[in-house]
Structures are given as structure tokens and as C-alpha cells.
C-alpha positions as CSV (number, residue, x, y, z in Angstrom):
1,M,-56.3,-32.5,-22.5
2,R,-54.5,-35.3,-24.3
3,I,-50.9,-35.7,-23.6
4,S,-50.3,-35.9,-27.6
5,A,-51.7,-32.5,-27.6
6,V,-49.4,-31.4,-24.9
7,A,-46.5,-32.8,-26.6
8,A,-47.4,-30.8,-29.7
9,T,-47.6,-27.4,-27.9
10,V,-44.2,-28.0,-25.8
11,A,-42.6,-28.9,-29.1
12,S,-43.8,-25.5,-30.5
13,I,-41.6,-23.4,-28.2
14,A,-38.4,-24.7,-29.7
15,L,-36.4,-22.2,-31.6
16,A,-35.1,-22.6,-35.2
17,S,-31.5,-23.4,-33.7
18,P,-30.8,-27.2,-32.8
19,A,-31.2,-28.1,-29.3
20,L,-27.9,-27.6,-26.9
21,A,-27.2,-29.2,-23.6
22,A,-28.8,-27.4,-20.8
23,D,-26.3,-25.1,-18.9
24,A,-25.9,-23.9,-15.4
25,K,-23.8,-20.9,-14.5
26,R,-23.2,-19.3,-10.8
27,S,-23.0,-15.6,-10.2
28,S,-23.9,-13.4,-7.2
29,F,-27.1,-11.6,-6.5
30,G,-25.7,-9.3,-3.9
31,K,-25.2,-9.4,-0.3
32,M,-27.1,-10.1,3.2
33,P,-26.8,-7.2,5.6
34,D,-24.4,-9.3,7.6
35,G,-22.2,-9.3,4.7
36,R,-22.9,-12.9,3.3
37,D,-23.2,-13.5,-0.3
38,V,-26.3,-14.5,-2.0
39,P,-25.5,-16.8,-4.5
40,A,-27.5,-16.9,-8.0
41,V,-27.5,-19.7,-10.4
42,T,-29.1,-19.4,-13.9
43,L,-30.2,-22.5,-15.6
44,S,-30.9,-22.3,-19.3
45,N,-31.6,-24.6,-22.4
46,G,-31.2,-24.7,-26.0
47,R,-34.8,-23.5,-26.8
48,G,-34.8,-20.0,-25.1
49,V,-35.9,-20.8,-21.6
50,S,-33.9,-19.9,-18.6
51,T,-34.5,-19.4,-15.0
52,T,-32.4,-17.8,-12.2
53,I,-32.4,-19.2,-8.7
54,I,-31.2,-17.3,-5.8
55,A,-30.1,-18.8,-2.3
56,L,-32.5,-16.3,-0.4
57,G,-35.5,-18.3,0.4
58,A,-34.2,-20.8,-2.3
59,S,-36.3,-18.6,-4.8
60,I,-37.2,-18.3,-8.6
61,Q,-35.9,-14.7,-9.4
62,A,-36.7,-14.8,-13.1
63,L,-38.0,-17.2,-15.7
64,T,-37.8,-16.2,-19.5
65,M,-39.2,-18.0,-22.2
66,P,-40.5,-17.0,-25.7
67,D,-44.0,-16.3,-26.8
68,K,-45.5,-17.5,-30.0
69,Q,-43.6,-14.8,-31.9
70,G,-40.4,-16.1,-30.3
71,K,-40.2,-13.0,-28.2
72,R,-38.5,-13.9,-24.9
73,E,-39.8,-12.2,-21.7
74,D,-39.7,-12.6,-18.1
75,V,-42.9,-14.2,-16.6
76,Q,-41.9,-14.1,-12.9
77,I,-42.6,-11.1,-11.0
78,G,-40.3,-9.9,-8.2
79,Y,-37.3,-7.6,-7.7
80,D,-34.3,-6.9,-9.8
81,T,-32.0,-6.6,-6.8
82,I,-31.6,-8.2,-3.7
83,D,-32.6,-4.9,-1.9
84,G,-36.4,-5.5,-2.8
85,Y,-36.3,-9.1,-1.2
86,L,-34.9,-7.8,2.0
87,A,-36.7,-4.4,2.3
88,K,-40.3,-6.0,1.3
89,P,-40.5,-9.8,1.2
90,E,-43.5,-10.9,-0.5
91,F,-42.7,-14.7,-1.0
92,F,-42.0,-13.8,-4.8
93,G,-40.9,-17.3,-6.3
94,A,-40.0,-18.6,-2.8
95,T,-39.8,-21.9,-1.0
96,V,-42.5,-21.4,1.7
97,G,-42.3,-23.6,4.8
98,R,-41.5,-25.1,7.5
99,V,-45.4,-25.4,6.9
100,A,-47.0,-23.7,3.8
101,N,-50.3,-21.8,3.9
102,R,-52.0,-21.2,7.1
103,I,-52.1,-22.6,10.8
104,A,-55.2,-21.4,12.9
105,K,-54.0,-18.9,15.3
106,G,-50.4,-20.3,14.9
107,R,-51.2,-23.3,17.3
108,F,-51.2,-27.0,16.9
109,T,-50.9,-30.1,18.8
110,L,-48.4,-33.1,17.9
111,D,-48.3,-36.3,19.8
112,G,-50.2,-34.7,22.6
113,K,-47.8,-31.6,23.0
114,A,-48.8,-27.9,22.1
115,Y,-46.8,-25.7,19.8
116,S,-47.1,-22.3,18.6
117,T,-45.5,-20.5,15.8
118,P,-45.4,-16.4,15.2
119,V,-48.6,-15.1,13.6
120,N,-48.1,-12.7,10.6
121,N,-51.3,-13.3,8.8
122,G,-54.0,-11.3,10.9
123,V,-54.7,-14.0,13.6
124,N,-52.8,-16.9,11.8
125,S,-49.5,-18.1,10.9
126,L,-48.7,-18.0,7.2
127,H,-45.9,-19.9,5.4
128,G,-43.8,-20.6,8.6
129,G,-44.2,-17.6,10.4
130,T,-42.5,-14.4,10.5
131,A,-39.1,-16.0,9.7
132,G,-40.1,-18.8,7.6
133,F,-37.9,-20.4,4.8
134,D,-38.3,-17.8,2.4
135,K,-36.5,-15.2,4.6
136,V,-33.2,-17.4,5.3
137,L,-30.2,-17.7,3.1
138,W,-29.8,-21.5,1.7
139,E,-26.6,-22.9,1.1
140,V,-25.9,-24.0,-2.8
141,T,-24.5,-27.6,-2.5
142,E,-24.3,-28.6,-6.4
143,V,-24.7,-27.0,-9.7
144,K,-24.9,-29.2,-12.8
145,S,-25.0,-28.7,-16.5
146,G,-25.5,-31.2,-19.0
147,P,-28.8,-33.0,-20.5
148,T,-30.6,-31.3,-17.6
149,A,-29.4,-28.3,-16.0
150,S,-29.7,-28.2,-12.3
151,V,-28.9,-26.5,-8.8
152,T,-29.7,-27.9,-5.3
153,L,-29.8,-26.0,-2.1
154,R,-30.0,-26.9,1.4
155,Y,-31.1,-25.3,4.7
156,V,-30.7,-27.0,8.2
157,S,-33.9,-25.5,10.2
158,P,-33.0,-25.9,14.2
159,D,-35.0,-27.6,16.6
160,G,-37.7,-24.8,18.0
161,D,-37.1,-22.6,14.7
162,M,-40.1,-20.5,14.8
163,G,-41.7,-22.9,17.2
164,Y,-41.5,-26.3,15.2
165,P,-40.0,-29.3,16.8
166,G,-37.2,-31.1,15.4
167,K,-34.1,-30.2,13.4
168,L,-35.3,-30.4,10.0
169,T,-32.8,-30.8,7.2
170,T,-34.2,-29.8,3.6
171,Y,-32.9,-29.9,0.1
172,A,-34.4,-27.9,-2.7
173,T,-33.4,-28.8,-6.2
174,Y,-34.4,-26.9,-9.4
175,S,-33.9,-28.5,-12.8
176,L,-34.6,-27.5,-16.4
177,D,-34.4,-30.0,-19.4
178,E,-34.5,-29.7,-23.3
179,A,-38.2,-30.4,-23.2
180,N,-38.8,-27.1,-21.5
181,K,-39.8,-28.9,-18.1
182,L,-38.7,-26.9,-14.9
183,T,-38.7,-29.3,-12.0
184,I,-38.7,-28.6,-8.1
185,E,-38.1,-31.3,-5.8
186,Y,-38.2,-30.7,-2.0
187,R,-36.7,-33.3,0.4
188,A,-36.8,-33.2,4.2
189,T,-35.8,-35.4,7.1
190,T,-36.1,-34.6,10.8
191,D,-34.5,-36.0,14.1
192,K,-37.8,-35.9,16.0
193,P,-41.4,-35.7,15.1
194,T,-42.4,-32.4,13.3
195,V,-45.0,-31.2,10.8
196,V,-43.9,-30.3,7.2
197,N,-45.6,-29.1,4.4
198,L,-43.0,-27.1,1.7
199,S,-44.2,-25.4,-1.5
200,N,-42.9,-22.9,-4.0
201,H,-44.7,-19.4,-4.3
202,A,-43.8,-18.6,-8.2
203,Y,-45.8,-15.6,-9.2
204,W,-46.7,-16.2,-12.9
205,N,-47.7,-13.4,-15.5
206,L,-47.3,-15.0,-18.8
207,A,-48.0,-12.0,-20.6
208,G,-44.6,-10.8,-19.3
209,V,-43.5,-8.8,-16.1
210,G,-45.0,-5.2,-16.3
211,N,-47.4,-6.1,-19.3
212,P,-50.7,-4.3,-18.3
213,R,-52.9,-7.2,-19.2
214,G,-51.8,-8.7,-15.9
215,A,-52.7,-12.2,-15.3
216,M,-56.7,-11.9,-15.1
217,G,-57.0,-13.0,-18.7
218,H,-55.0,-16.0,-18.2
219,V,-57.3,-19.3,-19.0
220,V,-57.0,-21.8,-16.1
221,T,-57.9,-25.6,-15.8
222,I,-58.0,-27.4,-12.5
223,P,-59.0,-31.0,-12.8
224,A,-60.7,-30.9,-9.2
225,E,-64.4,-31.7,-8.4
226,R,-64.1,-30.3,-4.9
227,Y,-62.1,-27.5,-2.8
228,T,-62.1,-26.9,0.9
229,P,-64.0,-23.7,1.8
230,T,-62.9,-21.3,4.6
231,D,-64.0,-19.1,7.1
232,A,-63.5,-15.3,7.1
233,T,-59.6,-15.6,8.1
234,S,-58.9,-18.1,5.3
235,I,-59.1,-21.1,7.5
236,P,-60.7,-24.4,6.1
237,L,-63.9,-25.1,7.8
238,G,-62.8,-28.9,7.6
239,N,-65.1,-30.1,4.9
240,H,-64.9,-30.5,0.9
241,A,-67.3,-28.6,-0.9
242,P,-68.2,-29.7,-4.7
243,V,-67.2,-27.0,-7.4
244,A,-70.0,-27.9,-9.7
245,G,-72.2,-24.8,-10.0
246,T,-69.6,-22.3,-8.6
247,V,-66.9,-19.9,-9.1
248,F,-64.7,-22.5,-8.1
249,D,-65.5,-24.9,-11.1
250,F,-62.3,-24.8,-13.3
251,R,-62.8,-28.3,-14.9
252,Q,-63.3,-26.9,-18.1
253,P,-61.0,-24.1,-19.2
254,R,-62.1,-20.6,-17.5
255,V,-60.6,-16.9,-17.9
256,I,-59.7,-16.2,-14.4
257,G,-61.1,-12.5,-14.4
258,D,-64.6,-13.8,-15.4
259,R,-65.6,-14.7,-11.9
260,V,-62.5,-13.4,-9.7
261,R,-64.8,-10.7,-8.3
262,D,-68.1,-12.4,-8.0
263,A,-68.7,-11.8,-4.4
264,R,-72.3,-13.2,-4.7
265,D,-70.2,-16.2,-3.2
266,P,-68.9,-15.3,0.2
267,Q,-65.9,-17.3,-0.3
268,I,-64.7,-14.8,-3.0
269,E,-65.4,-12.1,-0.2
270,Y,-63.2,-13.7,2.4
271,G,-60.4,-14.0,0.0
272,R,-60.8,-10.9,-2.0
273,G,-60.6,-13.2,-5.0
274,Y,-59.3,-16.7,-5.4
275,D,-57.1,-17.9,-2.4
276,H,-58.1,-21.5,-1.7
277,N,-57.0,-25.1,-1.7
278,W,-58.6,-27.4,-4.5
279,V,-58.8,-30.8,-3.7
280,I,-56.9,-32.9,-6.3
281,G,-56.4,-36.1,-4.4
282,A,-56.8,-37.8,-1.2
283,R,-53.0,-38.5,-0.4
284,V,-49.3,-37.8,-1.6
285,T,-48.8,-40.4,-4.5
286,P,-45.7,-42.0,-6.0
287,S,-45.8,-40.4,-9.1
288,E,-47.1,-37.0,-10.4
289,H,-50.4,-36.0,-11.7
290,L,-51.9,-33.1,-13.6
291,M,-52.7,-30.0,-11.1
292,A,-53.5,-27.2,-13.6
293,R,-52.9,-25.8,-17.0
294,V,-52.7,-22.1,-17.2
295,V,-52.2,-20.4,-20.7
296,D,-52.0,-16.7,-21.6
297,P,-53.9,-16.7,-24.9
298,V,-52.5,-13.5,-26.3
299,S,-48.9,-14.4,-26.0
300,G,-49.5,-18.2,-26.2
301,R,-47.4,-18.9,-23.4
302,G,-48.5,-21.5,-20.9
303,F,-47.8,-24.2,-18.4
304,E,-49.0,-27.4,-17.2
305,L,-48.5,-28.2,-13.6
306,W,-47.8,-31.5,-12.4
307,S,-47.1,-32.9,-8.8
308,N,-47.6,-35.6,-6.2
309,Q,-49.2,-33.6,-3.8
310,P,-53.1,-34.0,-3.1
311,G,-54.0,-30.1,-2.9
312,L,-53.6,-27.0,-5.1
313,Q,-53.5,-23.5,-3.5
314,F,-54.6,-20.9,-6.3
315,Y,-54.0,-17.5,-5.3
316,S,-55.1,-14.8,-7.8
317,G,-53.0,-12.0,-6.5
318,N,-55.4,-10.2,-4.5
319,F,-53.6,-8.2,-2.0
320,F,-51.3,-6.4,-4.4
321,D,-52.3,-2.7,-3.7
322,G,-49.9,-0.6,-5.9
323,T,-47.5,0.0,-3.0
324,I,-44.8,-2.6,-4.3
325,K,-42.3,-1.4,-6.9
326,G,-40.8,-4.3,-8.7
327,K,-39.0,-5.3,-11.7
328,N,-38.1,-2.4,-14.2
329,G,-39.7,-0.1,-11.7
330,Q,-43.4,-1.5,-12.4
331,I,-46.0,-1.0,-9.6
332,Y,-47.6,-4.4,-8.9
333,R,-51.5,-4.3,-8.8
334,M,-54.4,-6.6,-7.8
335,G,-54.4,-9.5,-10.4
336,D,-51.0,-8.7,-12.0
337,A,-49.8,-12.4,-11.2
338,I,-51.1,-15.7,-10.1
339,V,-49.7,-18.3,-7.7
340,M,-50.5,-22.2,-8.0
341,E,-48.9,-23.9,-5.1
342,P,-49.0,-27.9,-4.8
343,Q,-48.9,-28.9,-1.1
344,L,-50.8,-30.7,1.6
345,F,-53.9,-29.0,2.5
346,P,-54.1,-25.3,4.8
347,D,-54.2,-25.9,8.7
348,A,-53.5,-29.7,8.0
349,P,-52.1,-30.0,11.7
350,N,-55.4,-28.8,13.4
351,Q,-57.5,-30.9,10.8
352,P,-57.8,-34.5,11.5
353,G,-59.7,-35.1,8.2
354,F,-57.1,-33.6,6.1
355,P,-53.8,-35.7,5.0
356,S,-51.2,-35.7,7.8
357,V,-48.3,-33.4,7.6
358,R,-46.5,-35.2,10.4
359,L,-43.0,-36.3,9.5
360,A,-41.1,-38.6,11.8
361,P,-37.5,-39.7,12.1
362,G,-36.4,-42.2,9.6
363,Q,-39.2,-40.8,7.0
364,T,-38.4,-38.5,4.0
365,Y,-40.9,-35.9,3.2
366,R,-41.0,-35.2,-0.7
367,N,-42.9,-32.7,-2.8
368,V,-42.1,-32.8,-6.5
369,M,-43.7,-30.3,-8.8
370,S,-43.1,-29.9,-12.7
371,Y,-43.8,-26.8,-14.7
372,R,-44.0,-28.1,-18.2
373,L,-43.8,-25.0,-20.2
374,F,-45.4,-24.4,-23.8
375,V,-46.3,-22.0,-26.4
376,E,-49.6,-22.4,-28.1
377,R,-49.1,-21.1,-31.9
């Protein structure tokens, strides 16, 4: 898709009123069990887009945007109150780490020393273990209004946290501008060699939270010629497989639901749908590149996702089984939302052929991702 066409669709989201400076407002989202307050910051612009970030998990709690009729709806599934995030956390909109995605059997070796982190996904460790970055209370360090509204949060993970070596100091900055670009930037430094792979786990339903269409009618484009096939526990086999001629080929726009249950490919059976890493590049790049384009053709709401990361984990919400009651009392079912996570590859600490997740003292880890929101008229 040409950038000029993107600019046209992005521009079409604007309301009739003139654009105003983006704004950031602080509030409280409730309290932790120990009484600590959970700050919330809502970023909004003059074009009808707003997002609320909560300090628990440095998470996107809500993102509201207009459709082609100008109707504003929340497109992030999650919970209305802190109680849900505490009682049944599901990574809704959360920052995931210290290592996003899976580590086989929760074990890895770094500089000749063996480490282990708690398993919480069958026999594997997922998104940092049983108490990853999604389950801790981050500190809000800065809130800004202006041409771009932003909030920065910090979490210091101590040496040995969830089994990982090194004290890791992490910053998450969310910013929203008047061009309807929501940017998330993660930065981290360490005092001893460690492994880091952070990402955001936003759950998108562009039809709107609770809309019975769910997300399976969304049209997705992923500019990747290869993906990383997995074993039955969703651990990559270590090779790259071509997408051509498979259900993983999204180089041209495809409706998710057309092939998400096509279990003639055993990879779909393993993941109960899509839960795989697409190979966008070979390494982290200085600038952002296109990772995916997603649009709900009925409402017209969509986004382009750009990042500096080499991998994109696309998850089609396969494990929602009707046992989670979310916003507005809605039951979340399989396929009600999708996740697009720019990151380094799954199980990278155990895969020498994958881009490295090693971070040394003096280095700065950086993952930047931008959701360029638009409406197709």
C-alpha cells in the first residue's frame, strides 16, 4: 500500500472541528490489594482518538476511535475495573517481559550459566513467567500535554526477578499525536548481562468491544515471506518456512476467518489458530518498518503497525473460551480480538540462529512500535 494512500485514510478520521493540542489527564484506576494506588493517564487528541494507560502492567486499558460514521467506540478488550485485572489477568493491553513470548521449559543458558524461570504455559514459560512485567505496578514518571500527549512509566526489575539475571531498569512511553499515531517505546538497561524481549499485548477488536462480529472479519496484511513453524507446544523448531502456498500467507490482504481454522496444516492445530511469529527482517533496525495492516471493513476502522523489530507474533485470540467476563459484562469468546506483537523471535535464548536477546551493561534495549490509526470511508 502506498504511503500516499495511507495518508489519505489517516486524514479521513478527522472530525469536523479543528485539531487541538493533544492532552494528558491523570486519574486513579483503583487500588492494589496492599492499598497502593493504580494511576491512570488518558491521552486524547482533537480528532476523536483517546487511550487510557494504567500503571498495572503499564497497560493499554482502553482505546477509543471513530468509525466511518463518526461513532466512537473502544476497540481494546479488557476490564472496566481493576478487579478483573487482579482476579484473572490475561495480558490485556499489557507490557510483557522480561522476555515476551515463550521460553522452552523455562530454561536457558547465558554466558555458560544455566537459568530457569517459572513455567506458566504448559511446560513452557510465557511472557516472563508467573509474575512478569504485566503483573507489577509501574511508576508514572512523566505526563505531558502539547502537540503530542505522552506518559512515561518505569519499572526496576531486581537481579534474580523470575530467575532472570541482572537488575533491569525499564521505561515504557506511550504517546498520541494529532496525526492519530499511537506510539509505544520501550527502553531498558542492565547492570549485568541478561536477556530482554519486551512487547505490548494489546487485544484489538476494531468493530468495537462486545460487537458480535468479533475480529475474525478483519482484513490483515503482513509483508513477510517466511514464518517460524513450531512444535506442538508452540516452541519454534529453529527454521524459517515460506508462507507461499500456506495459510500463513498474508502478503496480500486476507480475511482472518477464512483460514484460521484450516487444520489441514498441523501448525493451525498446534496453535488452535494463528499464534506464530512472522519473519519481517533479520535484525532490529534503526528506523521503523511496516509490520502489518489491519482493517475492519464494516466500521472502516484500521491501523498500520510499524516497528524496528524483526518479528511479529500474530495471535488470533484462540484461547478465549467464554469464561472471561470483560467490559460491559461481555463474555469473551474465541476470535473476539487479535494481538499483533512486534518483538524478537520466540525462544530466542535457546535458538542460536535467531536474532539475539542478550543485553549487556552499557547497552540500551529499544523496541518502538507505532499504531497509525485510520478510517476507510
